[in-house]
C-alpha positions in Angstrom: 0.0 0.0 0.0 2.8 2.4 0.9 4.6 1.8 -2.4 1.3 2.3 -4.4 0.6 5.6 -2.8 4.1 6.8 -3.4 4.1 5.9 -7.0 0.8 7.7 -7.5 2.3 10.8 -5.9 5.4 10.7 -8.2 3.2 10.1 -11.3 1.2 13.1 -10.5 4.3 15.2 -10.2 3.4 16.5 -6.7 4.6 20.1 -6.1 4.9 22.2 -3.0 5.9 25.7 -2.0 8.0 26.5 1.2 6.8 29.1 3.7 10.3 30.6 3.9 12.2 31.3 0.8 15.1 33.3 -0.6 13.5 36.3 -2.4 15.3 35.8 -5.7 13.7 32.5 -6.4 10.2 31.6 -7.6 8.4 28.7 -9.1 7.1 25.5 -7.7 9.2 22.7 -6.2 9.0 19.3 -7.8 8.8 16.0 -5.8 11.1 13.2 -6.7 12.0 9.8 -5.1 15.6 9.6 -3.9 16.2 6.5 -5.9 15.4 8.6 -9.0 18.2 11.2 -8.4 21.1 9.1 -7.1 22.6 5.7 -6.6 22.0 3.9 -3.3 23.9 0.8 -2.1 25.5 -0.7 1.0 29.2 -1.3 1.5 31.1 -4.6 1.6 33.4 -4.1 4.6 33.1 -5.3 8.2 34.1 -3.5 11.4 37.1 -5.8 11.8 38.6 -4.3 8.6 39.3 -1.0 10.3 43.0 0.1 10.7 43.8 2.7 13.4 46.1 4.8 11.1 44.5 3.9 7.8 44.7 6.3 4.9 41.0 6.7 4.3 37.8 7.4 6.3 35.8 4.2 7.1 32.1 4.7 7.9 30.6 2.2 10.2 27.2 2.2 12.1 28.1 5.0 14.5 29.1 8.7 14.6 32.7 7.6 15.0 34.6 7.7 11.7 37.1 4.9 11.6 40.1 4.5 9.3 41.0 1.9 6.6 43.6 1.4 3.8 41.0 0.7 1.1 38.4 2.8 -0.6 35.2 1.9 -2.4 34.2 5.3 -3.7 35.8 8.6 -4.5 33.5 11.5 -4.6 30.4 13.1 -3.1 28.3 10.9 -0.9 25.8 10.7 2.0 26.1 7.8 4.4 23.6 6.5 7.0 23.4 3.5 9.3 21.4 0.6 8.0 20.7 -1.1 11.4 21.3 -0.7 15.1 20.7 2.2 17.4 21.9 4.7 14.8 19.0 4.0 12.4 17.7 7.4 11.2 20.0 9.3 13.5 23.5 9.0 12.0 24.3 10.8 8.8 27.6 11.8 7.2 28.5 13.9 4.2 31.8 13.5 2.4 33.4 14.4 -0.9 36.6 12.3 -1.1 37.8 8.7 -1.1 36.2 6.5 1.6 35.0 3.0 2.4 32.0 1.9 4.3 30.4 -1.0 6.3 28.2 -3.6 4.8 25.2 -2.3 6.8 25.8 1.4 5.9 23.9 2.9 3.0 25.7 5.3 0.7 23.9 7.8 -1.6 26.2 8.7 -4.5 26.3 9.8 -8.1 23.7 12.6 -7.8 22.1 13.7 -11.1 23.4 17.0 -12.5 20.2 18.9 -11.5 20.4 17.8 -7.8 22.7 19.0 -5.1 24.1 16.3 -2.8 24.6 18.7 0.0 20.9 19.9 -0.2 19.8 16.2 -0.2 22.0 15.6 2.8 20.3 18.3 4.8 16.7 17.4 4.0 17.4 13.6 4.2 19.0 13.9 7.6 16.1 16.1 8.8 13.3 13.9 7.7 14.5 10.3 7.4 14.0 9.3 11.0 10.4 10.3 11.0 9.9 8.3 7.8 11.4 5.1 9.1 9.3 5.4 12.3 6.2 5.9 10.1 7.0 2.7 8.2 7.6 0.6 11.3 4.9 -1.0 13.4 7.1 -0.4 16.5 8.3 2.7 18.3 11.8 2.0 17.2 13.4 0.7 14.0 15.9 -2.2 14.0 17.0 -2.0 10.3 16.5 -0.1 7.1 15.3 -1.6 3.9 16.6 -0.2 0.6 13.1 1.1 -0.4 12.9 3.1 2.9 15.5 5.3 1.2 14.9 4.8 -2.5 11.1 5.5 -2.3 11.5 8.5 0.0 9.9 11.5 -1.7 11.8 14.8 -1.6 10.8 18.2 -2.7 13.3 20.0 -5.0 13.5 23.5 -6.2 15.8 24.4 -9.1 19.5 23.6 -8.7 20.5 27.2 -8.0 18.1 27.4 -5.1 19.2 24.0 -3.8 22.7 25.2 -3.7 21.8 28.5 -2.0 19.9 26.5 0.7 22.8 24.1 1.2 25.3 27.0 1.4 23.3 28.8 4.0 22.9 25.7 6.2 26.6 24.9 5.8 27.5 28.3 7.1 25.2 27.7 10.1 27.0 24.4 10.7 30.4 26.1 10.5 29.2 28.6 13.1 27.9 25.8 15.4 31.3 24.0 15.1 33.2 27.2 16.0 30.9 27.7 19.0 31.3 24.1 20.0 35.1 24.4 19.9 34.9 27.6 21.9 32.8 25.8 24.5 35.2 22.9 24.7 38.1 25.3 25.3 36.2 27.2 27.9 35.3 24.0 29.7 38.9 22.9 29.7 39.9 26.4 31.0 37.3 26.2 33.8 38.4 22.7 34.8 42.0 23.9 35.1 41.0 27.0 37.1 38.9 24.9 39.5 41.8 22.6 40.2 44.0 25.5 41.0 41.4 27.4 43.0 40.2 24.5 45.1 43.8 23.3 45.8 44.6 27.0 46.9 47.5 27.2 44.4 45.7 30.2 43.1 43.9 32.6 45.4 42.1 36.0 44.9 42.7 39.1 46.8 40.1 41.2 48.6 39.2 44.8 47.5 42.1 46.2 49.5 44.6 43.9 47.7 45.1 41.8 50.8 44.8 38.0 51.2 41.5 36.5 52.3 41.5 34.5 55.6 42.9 31.0 55.6 40.4 28.3 54.5 38.5 26.2 57.0 37.8 22.5 56.6 34.3 21.4 57.6 32.1 18.4 57.0 29.1 19.0 54.7 26.7 18.1 57.5 28.1 21.0 59.5 27.3 23.7 56.9 23.9 22.5 55.5 21.1 20.0 55.8 21.3 16.7 54.0 17.9 15.0 53.3 16.7 12.1 51.2 14.3 12.7 48.4 10.6 11.8 48.3 9.4 8.2 48.3 6.0 8.0 46.6 3.5 5.4 45.6 1.2 5.2 42.6 -1.6 6.5 44.9 0.3 9.7 45.5 0.4 10.7 41.8 -1.7 13.7 41.1 -1.7 15.4 37.7 -2.5 18.7 39.4 0.2 18.3 42.1 3.8 19.4 42.2 6.7 17.9 40.1 8.9 15.3 41.7 12.5 15.5 40.6 13.7 12.0 39.9 17.2 10.9 38.9 16.0 10.6 35.3 15.2 14.4 35.4 18.8 15.3 36.1 20.9 15.1 32.9 24.3 16.6 32.4 23.9 18.9 35.5 20.6 20.3 34.1 17.0 19.7 35.0 15.0 18.0 32.2 11.3 18.0 32.9 10.2 16.4 29.6 9.2 13.2 31.5 7.2 14.4 34.6 5.7 12.8 37.6 3.5 15.0 39.9 2.3 14.1 43.4 -0.3 15.6 45.8 0.6 18.7 47.6 0.6 16.9 51.0 3.8 15.1 49.9 5.5 18.3 48.9 9.1 18.6 49.9 10.3 21.8 48.2 13.6 22.2 46.4 14.9 25.8 46.9 17.1 27.9 44.8 20.7 27.1 45.7 20.0 23.5 46.7 22.4 20.8 45.4 21.0 17.6 44.1 23.0 14.4 44.1 21.7 11.4 42.1 21.9 7.8 43.1 20.3 5.8 40.4 19.0 2.3 40.9 20.6 2.2 44.4 24.1 2.1 42.9 26.5 4.2 44.8 28.9 4.1 41.9 26.6 6.5 40.0 26.5 9.2 42.7 27.1 12.6 41.2 27.3 11.2 37.6 24.7 13.7 36.4 
């Protein structure tokens, strides 16, 4: 049924117009299947073929790019995982010699009127929702060839494709620069914390004099330490207050996407300035992980 509907859509030459568009372009966008505008195939290598200092990039079913001494293709390509946890989530764009795993799909040899970089952006944005829609489960174990080849994509003229791809590439470059800046600042902060907390580096007061010597105290002497709330299914109340669970603390931030609320009678407030320490599944090894 899925294939019949898609063929009908392609036969009718479905067209669409974006809500946001560069002003110098006009005209309707045309819908094409990916299999009509490029070649799609899987690799023939296995993970064991990787070589740590290999000459070429080797794409496997993860975000990690391995190395290898062989190459199966030289040119522009889009790669995505064909099975495992990376289905619909891992995408790579390359324009050089590379090799790839037997369960990695490569989109190559794009027709002259179609931009590979434009396809990379729209494919990586929409493919995960497509594979979920084609699966009877909430997750996808593997990707069939027609998941990709029969995926409909809306295309403007080549010049507009290139303009869109160039704009998004510039945004990506800015993101990479900011990410690198963040990593450098994090490393700087870590180094400063080590020096400050070891007292190898100390600040002066407003008069330029040393602050008093540090005191050593136990945490229980300077603040109250209490266990969190224990609740039962009977305590859950959609109109109550949010319970912060270990799953709501991720990378030192509060994530309330998955909420549990309990009746006000059970309320044990967390105040500004409080410190939360997680112990997940009763394992003390995980204290402070988040």
